[in-house]
PQR file with spaces between the fields and no chain letter, atoms N, CA, C, O and H, PARSE charges and radii, in Angstrom:
ATOM       1  N    MET     1      54.082   -1.985    5.511 -0.4000 1.5000
ATOM       2  CA   MET     1      53.421   -2.790    6.484 -0.0000 2.0000
ATOM       3  C    MET     1      52.102   -2.160    6.928  0.5500 1.7000
ATOM       4  O    MET     1      51.120   -2.874    7.129 -0.5500 1.4000
ATOM       5  N    SER     2      52.064   -0.875    7.078 -0.4000 1.5000
ATOM       6  CA   SER     2      50.833   -0.228    7.465 -0.0000 2.0000
ATOM       7  C    SER     2      49.826   -0.235    6.330  0.5500 1.7000
ATOM       8  O    SER     2      48.627   -0.103    6.577 -0.5500 1.4000
ATOM       9  H    SER     2      52.862   -0.296    6.914  0.4000 1.0000
ATOM      10  N    ASP     3      50.279   -0.386    5.087 -0.4000 1.5000
ATOM      11  CA   ASP     3      49.372   -0.461    3.944 -0.0000 2.0000
ATOM      12  C    ASP     3      48.502   -1.707    4.013  0.5500 1.7000
ATOM      13  O    ASP     3      47.326   -1.653    3.655 -0.5500 1.4000
ATOM      14  H    ASP     3      51.252   -0.493    4.886  0.4000 1.0000
ATOM      15  N    ASN     4      49.049   -2.818    4.460 -0.4000 1.5000
ATOM      16  CA   ASN     4      48.271   -4.057    4.558 -0.0000 2.0000
ATOM      17  C    ASN     4      47.162   -3.942    5.590  0.5500 1.7000
ATOM      18  O    ASN     4      46.053   -4.421    5.352 -0.5500 1.4000
ATOM      19  H    ASN     4      50.005   -2.863    4.750  0.4000 1.0000
ATOM      20  N    SER     5      47.433   -3.322    6.725 -0.4000 1.5000
ATOM      21  CA   SER     5      46.409   -3.203    7.759 -0.0000 2.0000
ATOM      22  C    SER     5      45.311   -2.237    7.327  0.5500 1.7000
ATOM      23  O    SER     5      44.146   -2.466    7.652 -0.5500 1.4000
ATOM      24  H    SER     5      48.334   -2.933    6.918  0.4000 1.0000
ATOM      25  N    SER     6      45.639   -1.168    6.607 -0.4000 1.5000
ATOM      26  CA   SER     6      44.611   -0.234    6.159 -0.0000 2.0000
ATOM      27  C    SER     6      43.742   -0.857    5.062  0.5500 1.7000
ATOM      28  O    SER     6      42.552   -0.556    4.972 -0.5500 1.4000
ATOM      29  H    SER     6      46.586   -0.982    6.343  0.4000 1.0000
ATOM      30  N    LYS     7      44.322   -1.713    4.236 -0.4000 1.5000
ATOM      31  CA   LYS     7      43.538   -2.396    3.194 -0.0000 2.0000
ATOM      32  C    LYS     7      42.541   -3.360    3.821  0.5500 1.7000
ATOM      33  O    LYS     7      41.396   -3.442    3.377 -0.5500 1.4000
ATOM      34  H    LYS     7      45.289   -1.958    4.309  0.4000 1.0000
ATOM      35  N    SER     8      42.963   -4.085    4.841 -0.4000 1.5000
ATOM      36  CA   SER     8      42.049   -5.032    5.473 -0.0000 2.0000
ATOM      37  C    SER     8      40.935   -4.298    6.216  0.5500 1.7000
ATOM      38  O    SER     8      39.804   -4.782    6.267 -0.5500 1.4000
ATOM      39  H    SER     8      43.893   -4.018    5.201  0.4000 1.0000
ATOM      40  N    ASP     9      41.242   -3.133    6.794 -0.4000 1.5000
ATOM      41  CA   ASP     9      40.205   -2.336    7.455 -0.0000 2.0000
ATOM      42  C    ASP     9      39.178   -1.850    6.444  0.5500 1.7000
ATOM      43  O    ASP     9      37.973   -1.908    6.686 -0.5500 1.4000
ATOM      44  H    ASP     9      42.161   -2.739    6.753  0.4000 1.0000
ATOM      45  N    ARG    10      39.667   -1.375    5.321 -0.4000 1.5000
ATOM      46  CA   ARG    10      38.743   -0.895    4.286 -0.0000 2.0000
ATOM      47  C    ARG    10      37.940   -2.049    3.700  0.5500 1.7000
ATOM      48  O    ARG    10      36.758   -1.899    3.390 -0.5500 1.4000
ATOM      49  H    ARG    10      40.646   -1.328    5.125  0.4000 1.0000
ATOM      50  N    SER    11      38.575   -3.172    3.554 -0.4000 1.5000
ATOM      51  CA   SER    11      37.895   -4.332    2.979 -0.0000 2.0000
ATOM      52  C    SER    11      36.771   -4.805    3.901  0.5500 1.7000
ATOM      53  O    SER    11      35.667   -5.087    3.434 -0.5500 1.4000
ATOM      54  H    SER    11      39.535   -3.294    3.806  0.4000 1.0000
ATOM      55  N    SER    12      37.037   -4.892    5.180 -0.4000 1.5000
ATOM      56  CA   SER    12      35.999   -5.345    6.106 -0.0000 2.0000
ATOM      57  C    SER    12      34.892   -4.308    6.229  0.5500 1.7000
ATOM      58  O    SER    12      33.718   -4.658    6.349 -0.5500 1.4000
ATOM      59  H    SER    12      37.933   -4.663    5.559  0.4000 1.0000
ATOM      60  N    LYS    13      35.265   -3.030    6.199 -0.4000 1.5000
ATOM      61  CA   LYS    13      34.263   -1.976    6.261 -0.0000 2.0000
ATOM      62  C    LYS    13      33.412   -1.964    4.994  0.5500 1.7000
ATOM      63  O    LYS    13      32.194   -1.797    5.058 -0.5500 1.4000
ATOM      64  H    LYS    13      36.219   -2.746    6.102  0.4000 1.0000
ATOM      65  N    SER    14      34.053   -2.141    3.857 -0.4000 1.5000
ATOM      66  CA   SER    14      33.350   -2.181    2.577 -0.0000 2.0000
ATOM      67  C    SER    14      32.431   -3.394    2.507  0.5500 1.7000
ATOM      68  O    SER    14      31.313   -3.308    2.001 -0.5500 1.4000
ATOM      69  H    SER    14      35.042   -2.277    3.805  0.4000 1.0000
ATOM      70  N    ASP    15      32.910   -4.519    3.016 -0.4000 1.5000
ATOM      71  CA   ASP    15      32.103   -5.734    3.011 -0.0000 2.0000
ATOM      72  C    ASP    15      30.840   -5.541    3.843  0.5500 1.7000
ATOM      73  O    ASP    15      29.756   -5.950    3.427 -0.5500 1.4000
ATOM      74  H    ASP    15      33.819   -4.588    3.427  0.4000 1.0000
ATOM      75  N    TRP    16      30.971   -4.924    5.013 -0.4000 1.5000
ATOM      76  CA   TRP    16      29.830   -4.692    5.898 -0.0000 2.0000
ATOM      77  C    TRP    16      28.838   -3.725    5.264  0.5500 1.7000
ATOM      78  O    TRP    16      27.630   -3.959    5.308 -0.5500 1.4000
ATOM      79  H    TRP    16      31.852   -4.592    5.352  0.4000 1.0000
ATOM      80  N    THR    17      29.335   -2.646    4.678 -0.4000 1.5000
ATOM      81  CA   THR    17      28.432   -1.653    4.097 -0.0000 2.0000
ATOM      82  C    THR    17      27.749   -2.176    2.851  0.5500 1.7000
ATOM      83  O    THR    17      26.597   -1.833    2.585 -0.5500 1.4000
ATOM      84  H    THR    17      30.316   -2.455    4.642  0.4000 1.0000
ATOM      85  N    SER    18      28.448   -3.009    2.078 -0.4000 1.5000
ATOM      86  CA   SER    18      27.793   -3.547    0.877 -0.0000 2.0000
ATOM      87  C    SER    18      26.687   -4.526    1.267  0.5500 1.7000
ATOM      88  O    SER    18      25.640   -4.572    0.622 -0.5500 1.4000
ATOM      89  H    SER    18      29.384   -3.288    2.294  0.4000 1.0000
ATOM      90  N    LYS    19      26.916   -5.297    2.304 -0.4000 1.5000
ATOM      91  CA   LYS    19      25.866   -6.214    2.776 -0.0000 2.0000
ATOM      92  C    LYS    19      24.668   -5.440    3.316  0.5500 1.7000
ATOM      93  O    LYS    19      23.518   -5.812    3.087 -0.5500 1.4000
ATOM      94  H    LYS    19      27.767   -5.260    2.828  0.4000 1.0000
ATOM      95  N    ALA    20      24.955   -4.362    4.032 -0.4000 1.5000
ATOM      96  CA   ALA    20      23.868   -3.545    4.574 -0.0000 2.0000
ATOM      97  C    ALA    20      23.085   -2.876    3.449  0.5500 1.7000
ATOM      98  O    ALA    20      21.862   -2.761    3.523 -0.5500 1.4000
ATOM      99  H    ALA    20      25.890   -4.059    4.218  0.4000 1.0000
ATOM     100  N    ALA    21      23.790   -2.434    2.408 -0.4000 1.5000
ATOM     101  CA   ALA    21      23.115   -1.805    1.271 -0.0000 2.0000
ATOM     102  C    ALA    21      22.239   -2.815    0.536  0.5500 1.7000
ATOM     103  O    ALA    21      21.125   -2.489    0.127 -0.5500 1.4000
ATOM     104  H    ALA    21      24.784   -2.527    2.348  0.4000 1.0000
ATOM     105  N    LEU    22      22.732   -4.024    0.369 -0.4000 1.5000
ATOM     106  CA   LEU    22      21.925   -5.065   -0.285 -0.0000 2.0000
ATOM     107  C    LEU    22      20.698   -5.420    0.552  0.5500 1.7000
ATOM     108  O    LEU    22      19.609   -5.614    0.012 -0.5500 1.4000
ATOM     109  H    LEU    22      23.637   -4.289    0.701  0.4000 1.0000
ATOM     110  N    ALA    23      20.874   -5.502    1.859 -0.4000 1.5000
ATOM     111  CA   ALA    23      19.735   -5.809    2.731 -0.0000 2.0000
ATOM     112  C    ALA    23      18.713   -4.682    2.680  0.5500 1.7000
ATOM     113  O    ALA    23      17.510   -4.938    2.634 -0.5500 1.4000
ATOM     114  H    ALA    23      21.759   -5.344    2.298  0.4000 1.0000
ATOM     115  N    GLY    24      19.177   -3.450    2.688 -0.4000 1.5000
ATOM     116  CA   GLY    24      18.269   -2.311    2.609 -0.0000 2.0000
ATOM     117  C    GLY    24      17.505   -2.281    1.303  0.5500 1.7000
ATOM     118  O    GLY    24      16.312   -1.977    1.280 -0.5500 1.4000
ATOM     119  H    GLY    24      20.154   -3.242    2.725  0.4000 1.0000
ATOM     120  N    ALA    25      18.190   -2.596    0.216 -0.4000 1.5000
ATOM     121  CA   ALA    25      17.527   -2.623   -1.091 -0.0000 2.0000
ATOM     122  C    ALA    25      16.487   -3.739   -1.144  0.5500 1.7000
ATOM     123  O    ALA    25      15.409   -3.564   -1.712 -0.5500 1.4000
ATOM     124  H    ALA    25      19.159   -2.843    0.235  0.4000 1.0000
ATOM     125  N    ALA    26      16.811   -4.875   -0.555 -0.4000 1.5000
ATOM     126  CA   ALA    26      15.862   -5.998   -0.558 -0.0000 2.0000
ATOM     127  C    ALA    26      14.623   -5.658    0.271  0.5500 1.7000
ATOM     128  O    ALA    26      13.500   -5.950   -0.140 -0.5500 1.4000
ATOM     129  H    ALA    26      17.687   -5.017   -0.094  0.4000 1.0000
ATOM     130  N    ILE    27      14.822   -5.053    1.419 -0.4000 1.5000
ATOM     131  CA   ILE    27      13.692   -4.678    2.279 -0.0000 2.0000
ATOM     132  C    ILE    27      12.841   -3.617    1.596  0.5500 1.7000
ATOM     133  O    ILE    27      11.612   -3.679    1.636 -0.5500 1.4000
ATOM     134  H    ILE    27      15.734   -4.816    1.754  0.4000 1.0000
ATOM     135  N    GLY    28      13.494   -2.647    0.972 -0.4000 1.5000
ATOM     136  CA   GLY    28      12.765   -1.599    0.270 -0.0000 2.0000
ATOM     137  C    GLY    28      11.954   -2.139   -0.890  0.5500 1.7000
ATOM     138  O    GLY    28      10.820   -1.718   -1.120 -0.5500 1.4000
ATOM     139  H    GLY    28      14.492   -2.597    0.939  0.4000 1.0000
ATOM     140  N    SER    29      12.546   -3.080   -1.622 -0.4000 1.5000
ATOM     141  CA   SER    29      11.840   -3.678   -2.753 -0.0000 2.0000
ATOM     142  C    SER    29      10.624   -4.466   -2.277  0.5500 1.7000
ATOM     143  O    SER    29       9.559   -4.406   -2.891 -0.5500 1.4000
ATOM     144  H    SER    29      13.466   -3.422   -1.435  0.4000 1.0000
ATOM     145  N    ALA    30      10.784   -5.191   -1.200 -0.4000 1.5000
ATOM     146  CA   ALA    30       9.662   -5.966   -0.659 -0.0000 2.0000
ATOM     147  C    ALA    30       8.550   -5.041   -0.169  0.5500 1.7000
ATOM     148  O    ALA    30       7.369   -5.328   -0.365 -0.5500 1.4000
ATOM     149  H    ALA    30      11.649   -5.240   -0.700  0.4000 1.0000
ATOM     150  N    ALA    31       8.923   -3.952    0.456 -0.4000 1.5000
ATOM     151  CA   ALA    31       7.913   -3.007    0.938 -0.0000 2.0000
ATOM     152  C    ALA    31       7.167   -2.368   -0.227  0.5500 1.7000
ATOM     153  O    ALA    31       5.951   -2.183   -0.166 -0.5500 1.4000
ATOM     154  H    ALA    31       9.882   -3.719    0.614  0.4000 1.0000
ATOM     155  N    LEU    32       7.888   -2.036   -1.275 -0.4000 1.5000
ATOM     156  CA   LEU    32       7.253   -1.441   -2.451 -0.0000 2.0000
ATOM     157  C    LEU    32       6.298   -2.430   -3.115  0.5500 1.7000
ATOM     158  O    LEU    32       5.192   -2.060   -3.509 -0.5500 1.4000
ATOM     159  H    LEU    32       8.875   -2.187   -1.325  0.4000 1.0000
ATOM     160  N    ALA    33       6.721   -3.674   -3.237 -0.4000 1.5000
ATOM     161  CA   ALA    33       5.854   -4.689   -3.834 -0.0000 2.0000
ATOM     162  C    ALA    33       4.591   -4.894   -2.993  0.5500 1.7000
ATOM     163  O    ALA    33       3.496   -5.033   -3.538 -0.5500 1.4000
ATOM     164  H    ALA    33       7.619   -3.975   -2.917  0.4000 1.0000
ATOM     165  N    ALA    34       4.743   -4.912   -1.686 -0.4000 1.5000
ATOM     166  CA   ALA    34       3.585   -5.080   -0.806 -0.0000 2.0000
ATOM     167  C    ALA    34       2.621   -3.905   -0.940  0.5500 1.7000
ATOM     168  O    ALA    34       1.405   -4.092   -0.929 -0.5500 1.4000
ATOM     169  H    ALA    34       5.632   -4.800   -1.243  0.4000 1.0000
ATOM     170  N    ALA    35       3.157   -2.708   -1.066 -0.4000 1.5000
ATOM     171  CA   ALA    35       2.299   -1.528   -1.213 -0.0000 2.0000
ATOM     172  C    ALA    35       1.523   -1.561   -2.520  0.5500 1.7000
ATOM     173  O    ALA    35       0.348   -1.195   -2.553 -0.5500 1.4000
ATOM     174  H    ALA    35       4.146   -2.556   -1.075  0.4000 1.0000
ATOM     175  N    VAL    36       2.161   -1.994   -3.588 -0.4000 1.5000
ATOM     176  CA   VAL    36       1.484   -2.075   -4.885 -0.0000 2.0000
ATOM     177  C    VAL    36       0.387   -3.134   -4.848  0.5500 1.7000
ATOM     178  O    VAL    36      -0.711   -2.907   -5.356 -0.5500 1.4000
ATOM     179  H    VAL    36       3.116   -2.291   -3.561  0.4000 1.0000
ATOM     180  N    LEU    37       0.673   -4.278   -4.255 -0.4000 1.5000
ATOM     181  CA   LEU    37      -0.343   -5.334   -4.153 -0.0000 2.0000
ATOM     182  C    LEU    37      -1.524   -4.879   -3.301  0.5500 1.7000
ATOM     183  O    LEU    37      -2.675   -5.152   -3.644 -0.5500 1.4000
ATOM     184  H    LEU    37       1.565   -4.463   -3.842  0.4000 1.0000
ATOM     185  N    TYR    38      -1.254   -4.195   -2.205 -0.4000 1.5000
ATOM     186  CA   TYR    38      -2.317   -3.705   -1.324 -0.0000 2.0000
ATOM     187  C    TYR    38      -3.199   -2.694   -2.049  0.5500 1.7000
ATOM     188  O    TYR    38      -4.426   -2.746   -1.955 -0.5500 1.4000
ATOM     189  H    TYR    38      -0.320   -3.973   -1.926  0.4000 1.0000
ATOM     190  N    ALA    39      -2.569   -1.781   -2.766 -0.4000 1.5000
ATOM     191  CA   ALA    39      -3.338   -0.751   -3.471 -0.0000 2.0000
ATOM     192  C    ALA    39      -4.196   -1.358   -4.572  0.5500 1.7000
ATOM     193  O    ALA    39      -5.346   -0.958   -4.752 -0.5500 1.4000
ATOM     194  H    ALA    39      -1.573   -1.738   -2.842  0.4000 1.0000
ATOM     195  N    SER    40      -3.652   -2.315   -5.306 -0.4000 1.5000
ATOM     196  CA   SER    40      -4.438   -2.919   -6.384 -0.0000 2.0000
ATOM     197  C    SER    40      -5.591   -3.745   -5.815  0.5500 1.7000
ATOM     198  O    SER    40      -6.668   -3.804   -6.408 -0.5500 1.4000
ATOM     199  H    SER    40      -2.718   -2.640   -5.160  0.4000 1.0000
ATOM     200  N    ARG    41      -5.366   -4.376   -4.674 -0.4000 1.5000
ATOM     201  CA   ARG    41      -6.432   -5.163   -4.047 -0.0000 2.0000
ATOM     202  C    ARG    41      -7.561   -4.258   -3.569  0.5500 1.7000
ATOM     203  O    ARG    41      -8.735   -4.585   -3.742 -0.5500 1.4000
ATOM     204  H    ARG    41      -4.491   -4.327   -4.192  0.4000 1.0000
ATOM     205  N    ARG    42      -7.212   -3.121   -2.968 -0.4000 1.5000
ATOM     206  CA   ARG    42      -8.247   -2.174   -2.522 -0.0000 2.0000
ATOM     207  C    ARG    42      -9.032   -1.640   -3.705  0.5500 1.7000
ATOM     208  O    ARG    42     -10.250   -1.481   -3.621 -0.5500 1.4000
ATOM     209  H    ARG    42      -6.258   -2.855   -2.827  0.4000 1.0000
ATOM     210  N    LYS    43      -8.351   -1.365   -4.800 -0.4000 1.5000
ATOM     211  CA   LYS    43      -9.010   -0.835   -5.987 -0.0000 2.0000
ATOM     212  C    LYS    43      -9.999   -1.856   -6.544  0.5500 1.7000
ATOM     213  O    LYS    43     -11.118   -1.502   -6.916 -0.5500 1.4000
ATOM     214  H    LYS    43      -7.362   -1.494   -4.868  0.4000 1.0000
ATOM     215  N    GLU    44      -9.586   -3.120   -6.601 -0.4000 1.5000
ATOM     216  CA   GLU    44     -10.476   -4.170   -7.098 -0.0000 2.0000
ATOM     217  C    GLU    44     -11.712   -4.311   -6.218  0.5500 1.7000
ATOM     218  O    GLU    44     -12.824   -4.456   -6.725 -0.5500 1.4000
ATOM     219  H    GLU    44      -8.677   -3.408   -6.299  0.4000 1.0000
ATOM     220  N    ARG    45     -11.524   -4.268   -4.912 -0.4000 1.5000
ATOM     221  CA   ARG    45     -12.663   -4.389   -3.996 -0.0000 2.0000
ATOM     222  C    ARG    45     -13.615   -3.217   -4.135  0.5500 1.7000
ATOM     223  O    ARG    45     -14.832   -3.399   -4.094 -0.5500 1.4000
ATOM     224  H    ARG    45     -10.620   -4.149   -4.499  0.4000 1.0000
ATOM     225  N    ALA    46     -13.080   -2.018   -4.298 -0.4000 1.5000
ATOM     226  CA   ALA    46     -13.928   -0.829   -4.453 -0.0000 2.0000
ATOM     227  C    ALA    46     -14.728   -0.909   -5.746  0.5500 1.7000
ATOM     228  O    ALA    46     -15.911   -0.568   -5.767 -0.5500 1.4000
ATOM     229  H    ALA    46     -12.092   -1.870   -4.332  0.4000 1.0000
ATOM     230  N    GLU    47     -14.091   -1.357   -6.821 -0.4000 1.5000
ATOM     231  CA   GLU    47     -14.795   -1.483   -8.099 -0.0000 2.0000
ATOM     232  C    GLU    47     -15.865   -2.561   -8.025  0.5500 1.7000
ATOM     233  O    GLU    47     -16.948   -2.407   -8.590 -0.5500 1.4000
ATOM     234  H    GLU    47     -13.130   -1.634   -6.803  0.4000 1.0000
ATOM     235  N    LYS    48     -15.564   -3.647   -7.334 -0.4000 1.5000
ATOM     236  CA   LYS    48     -16.535   -4.739   -7.202 -0.0000 2.0000
ATOM     237  C    LYS    48     -17.740   -4.294   -6.373  0.5500 1.7000
ATOM     238  O    LYS    48     -18.877   -4.618   -6.716 -0.5500 1.4000
ATOM     239  H    LYS    48     -14.684   -3.772   -6.875  0.4000 1.0000
ATOM     240  N    ALA    49     -17.507   -3.566   -5.303 -0.4000 1.5000
ATOM     241  CA   ALA    49     -18.598   -3.076   -4.455 -0.0000 2.0000
ATOM     242  C    ALA    49     -19.447   -2.065   -5.212  0.5500 1.7000
ATOM     243  O    ALA    49     -20.669   -2.034   -5.063 -0.5500 1.4000
ATOM     244  H    ALA    49     -16.584   -3.302   -5.024  0.4000 1.0000
ATOM     245  N    LYS    50     -18.807   -1.252   -6.010 -0.4000 1.5000
ATOM     246  CA   LYS    50     -19.540   -0.247   -6.787 -0.0000 2.0000
ATOM     247  C    LYS    50     -20.412   -0.915   -7.841  0.5500 1.7000
ATOM     248  O    LYS    50     -21.525   -0.459   -8.104 -0.5500 1.4000
ATOM     249  H    LYS    50     -17.815   -1.276   -6.131  0.4000 1.0000
ATOM     250  N    ALA    51     -19.919   -1.989   -8.445 -0.4000 1.5000
ATOM     251  CA   ALA    51     -20.658   -2.684   -9.492 -0.0000 2.0000
ATOM     252  C    ALA    51     -21.833   -3.486   -8.929  0.5500 1.7000
ATOM     253  O    ALA    51     -22.844   -3.651   -9.612 -0.5500 1.4000
ATOM     254  H    ALA    51     -19.015   -2.360   -8.232  0.4000 1.0000
ATOM     255  N    THR    52     -21.718   -3.978   -7.715 -0.4000 1.5000
ATOM     256  CA   THR    52     -22.785   -4.818   -7.155 -0.0000 2.0000
ATOM     257  C    THR    52     -23.781   -4.025   -6.314  0.5500 1.7000
ATOM     258  O    THR    52     -24.783   -4.589   -5.874 -0.5500 1.4000
ATOM     259  H    THR    52     -20.897   -3.844   -7.160  0.4000 1.0000
ATOM     260  N    ALA    53     -23.543   -2.757   -6.078 -0.4000 1.5000
ATOM     261  CA   ALA    53     -24.466   -1.955   -5.276 -0.0000 2.0000
ATOM     262  C    ALA    53     -25.764   -1.740   -6.062  0.5500 1.7000
ATOM     263  O    ALA    53     -25.718   -1.324   -7.220 -0.5500 1.4000
ATOM     264  H    ALA    53     -22.729   -2.299   -6.435  0.4000 1.0000
ATOM     265  N    PRO    54     -26.916   -2.017   -5.450 -0.5600 1.5000
ATOM     266  CA   PRO    54     -28.184   -1.825   -6.156  0.2800 2.0000
ATOM     267  C    PRO    54     -28.488   -0.334   -6.336  0.5500 1.7000
ATOM     268  O    PRO    54     -28.231    0.482   -5.451 -0.5500 1.4000
ATOM     269  N    GLU    55     -29.027   -0.015   -7.472 -0.4000 1.5000
ATOM     270  CA   GLU    55     -29.419    1.366   -7.738 -0.0000 2.0000
ATOM     271  C    GLU    55     -30.812    1.603   -7.172  0.5500 1.7000
ATOM     272  O    GLU    55     -31.650    0.701   -7.207 -0.5500 1.4000
ATOM     273  H    GLU    55     -29.236   -0.678   -8.191  0.4000 1.0000
ATOM     274  N    PRO    56     -31.075    2.796   -6.651 -0.5600 1.5000
ATOM     275  CA   PRO    56     -32.406    3.069   -6.096  0.2800 2.0000
ATOM     276  C    PRO    56     -33.457    3.080   -7.204  0.5500 1.7000
ATOM     277  O    PRO    56     -33.201    3.519   -8.325 -0.5500 1.4000
ATOM     278  N    SER    57     -34.619    2.598   -6.867 -0.4000 1.5000
ATOM     279  CA   SER    57     -35.702    2.540   -7.834 -0.0000 2.0000
ATOM     280  C    SER    57     -36.315    3.926   -8.016  0.5500 1.7000
ATOM     281  O    SER    57     -36.682    4.554   -7.023 -0.5500 1.4000
ATOM     282  H    SER    57     -34.827    2.242   -5.957  0.4000 1.0000
ATOM     283  N    PRO    58     -36.438    4.423   -9.232 -0.5600 1.5000
ATOM     284  CA   PRO    58     -37.015    5.752   -9.430  0.2800 2.0000
ATOM     285  C    PRO    58     -38.530    5.777   -9.207  0.5500 1.7000
ATOM     286  O    PRO    58     -39.095    6.850   -9.000 -0.5500 1.4000
ATOM     287  N    ALA    59     -39.196    4.625   -9.245 -0.4000 1.5000
ATOM     288  CA   ALA    59     -40.646    4.573   -9.072 -0.0000 2.0000
ATOM     289  C    ALA    59     -41.055    4.655   -7.605  0.5500 1.7000
ATOM     290  O    ALA    59     -42.212    4.958   -7.314 -0.5500 1.4000
ATOM     291  H    ALA    59     -38.737    3.753   -9.413  0.4000 1.0000
ATOM     292  N    ALA    60     -40.157    4.398   -6.691 -0.4000 1.5000
ATOM     293  CA   ALA    60     -40.500    4.429   -5.268 -0.0000 2.0000
ATOM     294  C    ALA    60     -40.600    5.871   -4.797  0.5500 1.7000
ATOM     295  O    ALA    60     -39.749    6.691   -5.143 -0.5500 1.4000
ATOM     296  H    ALA    60     -39.217    4.151   -6.928  0.4000 1.0000
ATOM     297  N    PRO    61     -41.628    6.198   -4.011 -0.5600 1.5000
ATOM     298  CA   PRO    61     -41.755    7.568   -3.504  0.2800 2.0000
ATOM     299  C    PRO    61     -40.682    7.839   -2.453  0.5500 1.7000
ATOM     300  O    PRO    61     -40.227    6.909   -1.788 -0.5500 1.4000
ATOM     301  N    PRO    62     -40.277    9.077   -2.296 -0.5600 1.5000
ATOM     302  CA   PRO    62     -39.261    9.394   -1.293  0.2800 2.0000
ATOM     303  C    PRO    62     -39.811    9.199    0.120  0.5500 1.7000
ATOM     304  O    PRO    62     -41.002    9.392    0.364 -0.5500 1.4000
ATOM     305  N    VAL    63     -38.969    8.831    1.005 -0.4000 1.5000
ATOM     306  CA   VAL    63     -39.352    8.606    2.396 -0.0000 2.0000
ATOM     307  C    VAL    63     -39.315    9.949    3.110  0.5500 1.7000
ATOM     308  O    VAL    63     -38.316   10.665    3.057 -0.5500 1.4000
ATOM     309  H    VAL    63     -38.001    8.674    0.806  0.4000 1.0000
ATOM     310  N    THR    64     -40.432   10.286    3.786 -0.4000 1.5000
ATOM     311  CA   THR    64     -40.496   11.545    4.533 -0.0000 2.0000
ATOM     312  C    THR    64     -40.805   11.258    5.986  0.5500 1.7000
ATOM     313  O    THR    64     -41.406   10.234    6.313 -0.5500 1.4000
ATOM     314  H    THR    64     -41.244    9.703    3.829  0.4000 1.0000
ATOM     315  N    THR    65     -40.396   12.160    6.852 -0.4000 1.5000
ATOM     316  CA   THR    65     -40.664   11.984    8.281 -0.0000 2.0000
ATOM     317  C    THR    65     -41.824   12.858    8.745  0.5500 1.7000
ATOM     318  O    THR    65     -42.272   12.732    9.885 -0.5500 1.4000
ATOM     319  H    THR    65     -39.909   12.991    6.586  0.4000 1.0000
ATOM     320  N    GLN    66     -42.318   13.745    7.874 -0.4000 1.5000
ATOM     321  CA   GLN    66     -43.422   14.626    8.248 -0.0000 2.0000
ATOM     322  C    GLN    66     -44.750   13.932    7.937  0.5500 1.7000
ATOM     323  O    GLN    66     -44.872   13.196    6.957 -0.5500 1.4000
ATOM     324  H    GLN    66     -41.953   13.847    6.948  0.4000 1.0000
ATOM     325  N    THR    67     -45.723   14.180    8.781 -0.4000 1.5000
ATOM     326  CA   THR    67     -47.067   13.657    8.547 -0.0000 2.0000
ATOM     327  C    THR    67     -47.871   14.671    7.764  0.5500 1.7000
ATOM     328  O    THR    67     -47.704   15.872    7.976 -0.5500 1.4000
ATOM     329  H    THR    67     -45.625   14.778    9.577  0.4000 1.0000
ATOM     330  N    PRO    68     -48.726   14.239    6.879 -0.5600 1.5000
ATOM     331  CA   PRO    68     -49.522   15.191    6.092  0.2800 2.0000
ATOM     332  C    PRO    68     -50.543   15.902    6.983  0.5500 1.7000
ATOM     333  O    PRO    68     -51.068   15.319    7.931 -0.5500 1.4000
ATOM     334  N    GLU    69     -50.808   17.137    6.670 -0.4000 1.5000
ATOM     335  CA   GLU    69     -51.783   17.924    7.433 -0.0000 2.0000
ATOM     336  C    GLU    69     -53.201   17.580    6.964  0.5500 1.7000
ATOM     337  O    GLU    69     -53.433   17.389    5.770 -0.5500 1.4000
ATOM     338  H    GLU    69     -50.381   17.611    5.899  0.4000 1.0000
ATOM     339  N    THR    70     -54.144   17.501    7.903 -0.4000 1.5000
ATOM     340  CA   THR    70     -55.538   17.240    7.554 -0.0000 2.0000
ATOM     341  C    THR    70     -56.400   18.397    8.071  0.5500 1.7000
ATOM     342  O    THR    70     -56.127   18.956    9.133 -0.5500 1.4000
ATOM     343  H    THR    70     -53.955   17.656    8.873  0.4000 1.0000
ATOM     344  N    ASP    71     -57.426   18.742    7.323 -0.4000 1.5000
ATOM     345  CA   ASP    71     -58.334   19.837    7.714 -0.0000 2.0000
ATOM     346  C    ASP    71     -59.541   19.347    8.426  0.5500 1.7000
ATOM     347  O    ASP    71     -60.393   20.144    8.816 -0.5500 1.4000
ATOM     348  H    ASP    71     -57.648   18.288    6.460  0.4000 1.0000
């Protein structure tokens, strides 16, 4: 008789823990997927900004803050 009550206790405990484990795995998987999507999006934006940035013209003289000396 005590065997039946211990089986039902284990069954309900096992049922609860298996549901919690499945929920944890689902949340973890979603978080991992979100992190991968975020990282790839940042990488694409960085590459796009790098490709569209204008290069400085080598023919332009450098900008200086000093005034030339006159005699």
